[in-house]
C-alpha positions in Angstrom: 6.2 -8.2 -11.5 8.3 -5.1 -12.5 8.2 -6.0 -16.2 4.4 -6.5 -16.3 3.6 -3.4 -14.1 5.9 -0.9 -15.8 5.3 -2.3 -19.3 1.6 -1.6 -18.9 2.4 1.8 -17.5 4.5 2.6 -20.5 1.7 1.7 -22.9 -0.9 3.7 -21.1 1.6 6.6 -20.7 2.2 6.6 -24.5 -1.5 7.1 -25.2 -1.8 9.8 -22.5 1.3 11.6 -23.9 -0.2 11.7 -27.4 -3.6 13.0 -26.2 -2.0 15.6 -23.9 0.5 16.8 -26.5 -2.3 17.0 -29.1 -4.5 19.1 -26.7 -1.6 21.4 -25.8 -0.9 22.0 -29.5 -4.6 22.5 -30.4 -4.8 25.2 -27.7 -1.4 26.7 -28.2 -2.8 30.2 -29.1 -4.8 30.5 -25.8 -3.0 32.5 -23.1 -4.9 31.0 -20.1 -3.4 28.0 -18.4 -0.6 27.7 -20.9 1.8 26.5 -18.3 -0.6 23.8 -17.1 -1.2 22.4 -20.6 2.6 22.3 -21.4 3.4 20.9 -17.9 0.7 18.2 -18.3 2.2 17.0 -21.6 5.7 17.0 -20.3 4.7 15.2 -17.1 3.0 12.4 -18.8 5.7 12.1 -21.5 8.6 12.1 -19.0 6.6 9.6 -16.8 6.3 7.3 -19.8 10.1 7.5 -20.4 10.7 6.8 -16.7 8.6 3.7 -16.4 10.1 2.4 -19.7 13.5 2.7 -18.1 12.1 0.6 -15.1 11.2 -2.4 -17.4 13.9 -5.0 -16.6 14.7 -5.8 -20.2 15.0 -2.1 -21.1 17.1 -1.4 -18.0 19.6 -4.2 -18.9 19.8 -2.9 -22.5 20.5 0.7 -21.3 23.2 -0.4 -19.0 24.8 -2.6 -21.7 24.8 0.3 -24.2 26.0 3.0 -21.8 28.4 0.7 -19.9 27.4 2.3 -16.7 25.8 0.3 -13.9 22.5 1.8 -12.5 22.2 4.1 -15.5 18.6 3.2 -16.1 17.7 3.6 -12.4 19.2 7.0 -12.3 17.3 7.9 -15.5 14.1 6.6 -14.0 14.6 8.5 -10.8 15.4 11.8 -12.6 12.2 11.3 -14.7 10.2 10.7 -11.5 11.5 14.0 -10.1 10.8 15.9 -13.3 7.3 14.2 -13.5 6.4 15.3 -10.0 7.7 18.8 -10.5 5.8 19.2 -13.8 2.6 18.0 -12.1 3.2 20.6 -9.4 3.6 23.3 -12.0 0.3 22.2 -13.7 -1.6 22.2 -10.4 -0.2 25.6 -9.4 -1.2 27.2 -12.7 -4.7 25.8 -12.3 -5.1 26.7 -8.6 -3.1 29.9 -7.8 -3.9 33.5 -8.5 -1.9 35.4 -11.1 -0.3 37.6 -8.4 1.6 34.7 -6.8 1.8 32.4 -9.8 5.4 33.2 -10.8 6.8 33.0 -7.3 5.0 29.7 -6.7 6.3 28.2 -10.0 9.9 29.3 -9.3 9.8 27.9 -5.8 8.8 24.5 -7.0 11.4 24.5 -9.8 14.0 25.5 -7.2 13.0 22.6 -5.0 13.3 20.1 -7.9 16.7 21.4 -8.8 17.9 21.2 -5.2 16.7 17.5 -5.0 18.5 16.6 -8.3 21.6 18.5 -7.1 21.6 16.4 -3.9 20.9 13.1 -5.7 23.6 13.2 -8.4 26.7 13.5 -6.2 25.3 10.7 -4.0 24.9 8.5 -7.1 28.3 9.2 -8.4 30.0 8.6 -5.1 28.1 5.3 -4.4 27.5 3.5 -7.7 29.7 0.6 -8.8 29.2 -2.8 -10.3 28.5 -4.4 -6.9 25.7 -2.0 -5.9 22.2 -1.5 -7.1 20.1 1.5 -6.1 17.3 -0.6 -4.6 16.1 -1.4 -1.1 18.0 -4.7 -1.3 21.2 -2.7 -0.9 20.0 -0.6 2.0 23.1 -1.8 3.9 25.1 0.7 1.7 24.7 4.1 3.4 25.0 6.0 0.1 22.1 4.0 -1.4 19.9 4.7 1.7 20.6 8.4 1.7 20.1 8.7 -2.1 16.8 6.8 -1.9 15.5 8.8 1.1 16.2 12.1 -0.7 14.3 10.9 -3.8 11.4 9.3 -1.8 11.1 12.4 0.4 10.6 14.6 -2.6 8.1 12.2 -4.1 6.1 12.1 -0.8 6.0 15.9 -0.5 5.1 16.6 -4.1 2.4 13.9 -4.3 1.0 15.2 -1.0 0.5 18.6 -2.4 -0.9 17.3 -5.7 -3.4 15.2 -3.8 -4.5 18.3 -1.8 -4.9 20.5 -4.8 -6.6 17.9 -6.9 -9.1 17.2 -4.1 -10.0 20.9 -3.9 -10.4 21.3 -7.6 -12.5 18.1 -7.8 -14.9 19.5 -5.2 -15.1 22.8 -7.2 -15.7 21.0 -10.5 -18.4 18.8 -8.9 -20.3 21.9 -7.5 -20.1 23.5 -10.9 -21.7 20.4 -12.5 -18.6 19.2 -14.4 -19.0 15.6 -13.6 -16.2 14.2 -15.8 -13.7 16.8 -14.7 -14.6 16.1 -11.1 -14.1 12.3 -11.5 -10.8 12.8 -13.3 -9.5 15.1 -10.7 -10.8 12.8 -7.9 -9.0 9.9 -9.5 -5.8 12.0 -9.8 -6.0 12.8 -6.1 -6.2 9.1 -5.3 -3.2 8.4 -7.6 -1.2 11.1 -5.8 -2.0 9.4 -2.5 -0.8 6.1 -4.0 2.4 8.0 -4.8 2.7 8.9 -1.1 2.0 5.3 -0.2 4.8 4.2 -2.6 7.3 6.5 -1.0 6.1 5.4 2.5 6.5 1.8 1.6 10.1 2.0 0.4 11.0 4.7 2.9 9.7 2.7 5.8 11.8 -0.3 4.8 14.9 1.9 4.7 14.1 3.4 8.1 13.4 0.0 9.7 16.5 -1.5 8.1 18.6 1.4 9.6 17.0 0.7 13.0 17.8 -3.0 12.7 14.3 -4.3 12.4 13.3 -4.3 8.7 10.0 -5.7 7.5 10.4 -8.6 4.9 12.2 -7.4 1.8 10.2 -9.8 -0.4 6.9 -8.0 0.6 8.4 -4.5 -0.1 9.6 -5.7 -3.6 6.0 -6.6 -4.4 4.1 -3.8 -2.7 6.2 -0.8 -3.9 6.2 -1.6 -7.7 2.4 -2.3 -7.4 1.8 1.1 -5.7 4.0 2.9 -8.2 2.2 1.2 -11.2 -1.3 2.0 -9.8 -0.3 5.6 -9.2 1.0 6.1 -12.7 -2.0 4.4 -14.4 -4.6 6.2 -12.3 -2.9 9.6 -12.6 -2.7 9.4 -16.4 -6.3 8.1 -16.6 -7.5 10.8 -14.2 -5.8 13.7 -16.0 -7.1 12.4 -19.4 -10.6 12.2 -18.0 -10.3 15.8 -16.6 -9.0 17.0 -20.0 -11.8 15.3 -22.0 -14.4 16.5 -19.5 -13.3 20.1 -19.9 -13.5 19.8 -23.6 -17.0 18.3 -23.4 -18.1 21.1 -21.1 -16.8 23.7 -23.6 -18.7 22.0 -26.5 -21.9 21.9 -24.5 -21.6 25.5 -23.5 -20.9 26.5 -27.2 -23.9 24.5 -28.4 -26.1 26.0 -25.8 -25.1 29.5 -26.8 
């Protein structure tokens, strides 16, 4: 399941990365929404790297080359944090007024740095050859705390992204930008899927701690599926919004 889901995500992410990087480069001289364009390209690119790390064959190869157990999982989780943080920066640049933009950007960067600062010592103190950073090893306290920090950040950031995307989708629809509205709407759904992914893994960890976990075999199917759907729909949605905005600009230019 993991190989199929994350392999497909990596292929779609590669296409999205190329399109987003090309658009950012094409509009590099424009001063408006420069942070958003750069953050979008970084977000999709780092997401592609992260899901590639999650492909079992790639994961085994990375651990073999580095000689460090859980190296690929740590890399994938760091990519996920940077991905969510970059998406936040993109949405903030799109949504917030210039007067509060810098403070809003710095606050979200600080949050991501704090999360990574908390995750890394937990990883170093817990990892060894007998432990994997998955829900299967929830019996290990360090694994549970590490995953809860990571999942909590994913849930918070995806919740904000869903909220901002929904508002922007409604504005785009009222303005008659159908493709942008659809893309932002799909991005909002993908962010909710990200929240559901965090809730799925997090609920297993919590119920395991309480002594009444739900079946692990279901969690190992549901969580990767939710993560894959979130990645695919988000990259598709952002690409639709980007293409829709370009189409609207061309229509406006031809009408003038």
